[in-house]
OpenMM code with the backbone's topology and positions (N, CA, C; nanometers):
from openmm import Vec3, app, unit

residues = "MET GLU ASP THR LEU GLY TYR LEU ARG GLU SER LEU SER ASN TYR SER GLU ASP GLN THR VAL VAL GLN ARG LEU TYR GLU LYS LEU ASN GLN ASN ASN TYR GLU ASN GLU GLN ASP PHE VAL ARG ASP LEU GLU GLU VAL GLU MET LYS PHE LEU ASN ARG ILE LEU THR ALA GLU ILE ASP TYR ALA ARG ASN GLY ASN ASP GLU LYS ARG ALA GLN GLN LEU SER GLU ILE TYR GLU LEU LEU VAL".split()
positions = [
    Vec3(12.5179, 16.1356, 11.7841),
    Vec3(12.4724, 16.2815, 11.7230),
    Vec3(12.3843, 16.2123, 11.6035),
    Vec3(12.2103, 16.2621, 11.6424),
    Vec3(12.1390, 16.2876, 11.5340),
    Vec3(12.2554, 16.3661, 11.3744),
    Vec3(12.1814, 16.2651, 11.2492),
    Vec3(12.2468, 16.3792, 11.1598),
    Vec3(12.2115, 16.5130, 11.1369),
    Vec3(12.0608, 16.5191, 11.2046),
    Vec3(12.0129, 16.6244, 11.1935),
    Vec3(12.1204, 16.7396, 11.2636),
    Vec3(12.1521, 16.7289, 11.3363),
    Vec3(12.2088, 16.8031, 11.4295),
    Vec3(12.3346, 16.8437, 11.3940),
    Vec3(12.4147, 16.6925, 11.3198),
    Vec3(12.5064, 16.7294, 11.2926),
    Vec3(12.5657, 16.7898, 11.2008),
    Vec3(12.4212, 16.8634, 11.0398),
    Vec3(12.4578, 16.8963, 10.9347),
    Vec3(12.4575, 17.0590, 11.0220),
    Vec3(12.3817, 17.0740, 11.1111),
    Vec3(12.3763, 17.1469, 11.2069),
    Vec3(12.4850, 17.2443, 11.2822),
    Vec3(12.5673, 17.1335, 11.3443),
    Vec3(12.6956, 17.1765, 11.3765),
    Vec3(12.8121, 17.2410, 11.2803),
    Vec3(12.8150, 17.1434, 11.1458),
    Vec3(12.8621, 17.1817, 11.0603),
    Vec3(12.8591, 17.3495, 10.9855),
    Vec3(12.7288, 17.4196, 10.9745),
    Vec3(12.6967, 17.4856, 10.9226),
    Vec3(12.7419, 17.5954, 11.0373),
    Vec3(12.7067, 17.5725, 11.1811),
    Vec3(12.7785, 17.7027, 11.2443),
    Vec3(12.9124, 17.7396, 11.2022),
    Vec3(12.9984, 17.6526, 11.1830),
    Vec3(13.1589, 17.6877, 11.1719),
    Vec3(13.1612, 17.7851, 11.0249),
    Vec3(13.0617, 17.8431, 11.0570),
    Vec3(13.0278, 17.8907, 10.8830),
    Vec3(13.0032, 18.0540, 10.9535),
    Vec3(12.9946, 18.0985, 11.0664),
    Vec3(12.9464, 18.2202, 11.1369),
    Vec3(13.0599, 18.2048, 11.2765),
    Vec3(13.1303, 18.2506, 11.2567),
    Vec3(13.2368, 18.2666, 11.3633),
    Vec3(13.2505, 18.4379, 11.3674),
    Vec3(13.1165, 18.5302, 11.2912),
    Vec3(13.1696, 18.6541, 11.3824),
    Vec3(13.0406, 18.6532, 11.5218),
    Vec3(12.9907, 18.6071, 11.5186),
    Vec3(12.9117, 18.5520, 11.6213),
    Vec3(12.8949, 18.4793, 11.6732),
    Vec3(13.0468, 18.4698, 11.7391),
    Vec3(13.1283, 18.3600, 11.8209),
    Vec3(13.0520, 18.3480, 11.9760),
    Vec3(12.9780, 18.4680, 12.0502),
    Vec3(12.9319, 18.3995, 12.2037),
    Vec3(12.8235, 18.3199, 12.1185),
    Vec3(12.7317, 18.3657, 12.0484),
    Vec3(12.5947, 18.2397, 12.0336),
    Vec3(12.6176, 18.0859, 11.9929),
    Vec3(12.7630, 18.1396, 11.8857),
    Vec3(12.8211, 17.9733, 11.8261),
    Vec3(12.8354, 17.9392, 11.9183),
    Vec3(12.9569, 18.0435, 12.0436),
    Vec3(12.9956, 17.8924, 12.1143),
    Vec3(12.9317, 17.8841, 12.1772),
    Vec3(12.7199, 17.8906, 12.2298),
    Vec3(12.7370, 17.8474, 12.3271),
    Vec3(12.6026, 17.7433, 12.2610),
    Vec3(12.6180, 17.7355, 12.1568),
    Vec3(12.5855, 17.5813, 12.0603),
    Vec3(12.6221, 17.5129, 12.0600),
    Vec3(12.7477, 17.5076, 12.0444),
    Vec3(12.8623, 17.4073, 12.0411),
    Vec3(12.7845, 17.3543, 12.1355),
    Vec3(12.8332, 17.4271, 12.2743),
    Vec3(12.8415, 17.3969, 12.3896),
    Vec3(12.7499, 17.2602, 12.4025),
    Vec3(12.5703, 17.3054, 12.3824),
    Vec3(12.4739, 17.2747, 12.3905),
    Vec3(12.4496, 17.1258, 12.3115),
    Vec3(12.4847, 17.1352, 12.2021),
    Vec3(12.5534, 17.0612, 12.0893),
    Vec3(12.6456, 16.9421, 12.1469),
    Vec3(12.7520, 16.9617, 12.2403),
    Vec3(12.8500, 16.8818, 12.2893),
    Vec3(12.8235, 16.8482, 12.3950),
    Vec3(12.7623, 16.8759, 12.5035),
    Vec3(12.7181, 16.8778, 12.6433),
    Vec3(12.6093, 16.7394, 12.6803),
    Vec3(12.5066, 16.7860, 12.5612),
    Vec3(12.3772, 16.7342, 12.5660),
    Vec3(12.3634, 16.6295, 12.4757),
    Vec3(12.3039, 16.5042, 12.5735),
    Vec3(12.2748, 16.4022, 12.4275),
    Vec3(12.1703, 16.3992, 12.3493),
    Vec3(12.1040, 16.5320, 12.2423),
    Vec3(11.9917, 16.4872, 12.2108),
    Vec3(11.9120, 16.4114, 12.1509),
    Vec3(11.8609, 16.3656, 12.1354),
    Vec3(11.7840, 16.2550, 12.1187),
    Vec3(11.7284, 16.3003, 11.9375),
    Vec3(11.7214, 16.4336, 11.9820),
    Vec3(11.6334, 16.4559, 11.7892),
    Vec3(11.6190, 16.5837, 11.8558),
    Vec3(11.5989, 16.6992, 11.6950),
    Vec3(11.6140, 16.8036, 11.6541),
    Vec3(11.5095, 16.8563, 11.8084),
    Vec3(11.3862, 16.7687, 11.8013),
    Vec3(11.3199, 16.8742, 11.9218),
    Vec3(11.3295, 16.9613, 12.0264),
    Vec3(11.4303, 16.8156, 12.0661),
    Vec3(11.4928, 16.8576, 12.1789),
    Vec3(11.5561, 16.9470, 12.2054),
    Vec3(11.6078, 16.9370, 12.1371),
    Vec3(11.7546, 17.0197, 12.0859),
    Vec3(11.7038, 17.1721, 12.0694),
    Vec3(11.6039, 17.2128, 12.0123),
    Vec3(11.5096, 17.3274, 11.9854),
    Vec3(11.4230, 17.3364, 12.1380),
    Vec3(11.4203, 17.2721, 12.2076),
    Vec3(11.3076, 17.2903, 12.3269),
    Vec3(11.5022, 17.3767, 12.4217),
    Vec3(11.5489, 17.3332, 12.3997),
    Vec3(11.6295, 17.3548, 12.5172),
    Vec3(11.6801, 17.4922, 12.4812),
    Vec3(11.6678, 17.5810, 12.3203),
    Vec3(11.7204, 17.7005, 12.2666),
    Vec3(11.6707, 17.8293, 12.3510),
    Vec3(11.7426, 17.8893, 12.3811),
    Vec3(11.7495, 18.0568, 12.4737),
    Vec3(11.6548, 18.1032, 12.3576),
    Vec3(11.6453, 18.2419, 12.3545),
    Vec3(11.5792, 18.3338, 12.2796),
    Vec3(11.6578, 18.3410, 12.1648),
    Vec3(11.7509, 18.4170, 12.1924),
    Vec3(11.8373, 18.4739, 12.1058),
    Vec3(11.9393, 18.3892, 12.0560),
    Vec3(11.9268, 18.2253, 12.0470),
    Vec3(12.0187, 18.1826, 11.9762),
    Vec3(11.8978, 18.1015, 11.8479),
    Vec3(11.7578, 18.1240, 11.9345),
    Vec3(11.6813, 18.0961, 11.7962),
    Vec3(11.6763, 18.1926, 11.6919),
    Vec3(11.6529, 18.2835, 11.7777),
    Vec3(11.6765, 18.3772, 11.6318),
    Vec3(11.7876, 18.3735, 11.5334),
    Vec3(11.9388, 18.3816, 11.5803),
    Vec3(12.0111, 18.3652, 11.5247),
    Vec3(11.9934, 18.1969, 11.4826),
    Vec3(11.9791, 18.1182, 11.4403),
    Vec3(11.9514, 17.9987, 11.4183),
    Vec3(11.8460, 18.0304, 11.2927),
    Vec3(11.7633, 18.1067, 11.3239),
    Vec3(11.6356, 18.1628, 11.2369),
    Vec3(11.6920, 18.2533, 11.0861),
    Vec3(11.8076, 18.2776, 11.1144),
    Vec3(11.8563, 18.3753, 11.0941),
    Vec3(11.9541, 18.3568, 10.9574),
    Vec3(12.0415, 18.2115, 11.0056),
    Vec3(12.1036, 18.1549, 10.9156),
    Vec3(12.0725, 18.0684, 10.8769),
    Vec3(11.9489, 17.9755, 10.8397),
    Vec3(11.9409, 17.8772, 10.8855),
    Vec3(11.8850, 17.9028, 10.7006),
    Vec3(11.8531, 17.9747, 10.6868),
    Vec3(11.7735, 17.9631, 10.5461),
    Vec3(11.8739, 18.0371, 10.4446),
    Vec3(11.9445, 18.0978, 10.4659),
    Vec3(12.0813, 18.0969, 10.4020),
    Vec3(12.1842, 17.9302, 10.4073),
    Vec3(12.2008, 17.8683, 10.4825),
    Vec3(12.2489, 17.7547, 10.4992),
    Vec3(12.1478, 17.6806, 10.4049),
    Vec3(12.0481, 17.6831, 10.3798),
    Vec3(11.8523, 17.5816, 10.3528),
    Vec3(11.8879, 17.5886, 10.2329),
    Vec3(11.9073, 17.7327, 10.1488),
    Vec3(11.9789, 17.7735, 9.9922),
    Vec3(12.0637, 17.7311, 9.9492),
    Vec3(12.1780, 17.7113, 10.0324),
    Vec3(12.3279, 17.6892, 9.9619),
    Vec3(12.3300, 17.5645, 9.8992),
    Vec3(12.3061, 17.4380, 10.0273),
    Vec3(12.2413, 17.3701, 9.9648),
    Vec3(12.1996, 17.3016, 9.8577),
    Vec3(12.0090, 17.4018, 9.8894),
    Vec3(12.0148, 17.3511, 9.7126),
    Vec3(12.0728, 17.4071, 9.6297),
    Vec3(12.1463, 17.5315, 9.6360),
    Vec3(12.2294, 17.5657, 9.4775),
    Vec3(12.3331, 17.4304, 9.4681),
    Vec3(12.4231, 17.4083, 9.6469),
    Vec3(12.4806, 17.2603, 9.5211),
    Vec3(12.4508, 17.1407, 9.5608),
    Vec3(12.2975, 17.1320, 9.5593),
    Vec3(12.2840, 17.0464, 9.4751),
    Vec3(12.2664, 16.8894, 9.5662),
    Vec3(12.2666, 16.9285, 9.7208),
    Vec3(12.2585, 16.8706, 9.8296),
    Vec3(12.1394, 16.8973, 9.9269),
    Vec3(12.0647, 16.8167, 9.8126),
    Vec3(11.9216, 16.7808, 9.8906),
    Vec3(11.8670, 16.7378, 10.0510),
    Vec3(11.9600, 16.6364, 10.0579),
    Vec3(11.9661, 16.5824, 10.2257),
    Vec3(12.0117, 16.7305, 10.2993),
    Vec3(12.1266, 16.7218, 10.2718),
    Vec3(12.1622, 16.8569, 10.3453),
    Vec3(12.0489, 16.9560, 10.3804),
    Vec3(11.9617, 17.0287, 10.2447),
    Vec3(11.8663, 17.0792, 10.3215),
    Vec3(11.7758, 17.0581, 10.4011),
    Vec3(11.7123, 16.9358, 10.3325),
    Vec3(11.5766, 16.9042, 10.4045),
    Vec3(11.6429, 16.9391, 10.5889),
    Vec3(11.7349, 16.8272, 10.6154),
    Vec3(11.8165, 16.8080, 10.7664),
    Vec3(11.8203, 16.8872, 10.7978),
    Vec3(11.8242, 17.0859, 10.7091),
    Vec3(11.8413, 17.1599, 10.7964),
    Vec3(11.7347, 17.2346, 10.7985),
    Vec3(11.6609, 17.2270, 10.7241),
    Vec3(11.4452, 17.2525, 10.7051),
    Vec3(11.4278, 17.1868, 10.8218),
    Vec3(11.4499, 17.0972, 10.8851),
    Vec3(11.3599, 16.9842, 10.9952),
    Vec3(11.3634, 17.1220, 11.0912),
    Vec3(11.4641, 17.1664, 11.0825),
    Vec3(11.5666, 17.2619, 11.2565),
    Vec3(11.4687, 17.3763, 11.2081),
    Vec3(11.4689, 17.3856, 11.1094),
    Vec3(11.3938, 17.5510, 11.1072),
    Vec3(11.2870, 17.5448, 11.1053),
    Vec3(11.2097, 17.4522, 11.0809),
    Vec3(11.0674, 17.4583, 11.1062),
    Vec3(11.0006, 17.4310, 11.2057),
    Vec3(11.1293, 17.3751, 11.3082),
    Vec3(11.0529, 17.4015, 11.4081),
    Vec3(11.1058, 17.5319, 11.5252),
    Vec3(11.1969, 17.5974, 11.4389),
    Vec3(11.2184, 17.7277, 11.5429),
    Vec3(11.0678, 17.8407, 11.5061),
    Vec3(10.9405, 17.8040, 11.3582),
    Vec3(10.9178, 17.8967, 11.3085),
    Vec3(10.7500, 17.8726, 11.3364),
] * unit.nanometer
topology = app.Topology()
chain = topology.addChain("A")
for resn in residues:
    res = topology.addResidue(resn, chain)
    for name in ("N", "CA", "C"):
        topology.addAtom(name, app.Element.getBySymbol(name[0]), res)
């Protein structure tokens, strides 16, 4: 799996309160061999896109505050495809 989607999978583990959406996203990441984040985003349903749009801003800020620019950049790539 591409590094960008690996960072996304790791970030999803922080959001157990939205179990249904998180589970669907995990299933998509596990069952499909997405070659890149564009393929992943094209496969998302509206509710999944809204969820990711909401959490990615917080995850990107968290990565930047922790001086993890690579993680912030990788997550930003997905976020930019959603907006």
